[in-house]
C-alpha positions, 0 to 999 in steps of 0.5 A: 500500500502506497502512502501519499501526503494530503497536498499531493492527494489533493493535487493528483486526486483524479490519478489516484482514483484511477489507481484505486479503480484498478484495485490499489489501496492508498493511505493519505497522510497529514504531517506523516500521520495516516488520516485516510485510506482510498480503496475500492468499495466492497462489492455489493452482492445482490440476492435474487428476490425469489431467494429472499422471499423463500428465506422470509417465509422460512423465518415466518414459519419458525416464528409465530405470533402466538395469537397476537395480532399486528394491531395489538402489537402496534398498540402495545408499542404506542404505550 
């Protein structure tokens, strides 16, 4: 991981961002002290809607309300 001073980072930000896009991590320092890290974001995994719905149904089957209604719970929460 490369280290870059804050002034240099400000001056060359577009070039640094291009390097980050390629997968590099760059530490930005101020007076020699690390203050930030430029790194690519973690990829966000998208789950298929059918899989999410199936998991919700499985959860619902395991966790019953035992006679409580949604309205009762809402009213209880308001007290």
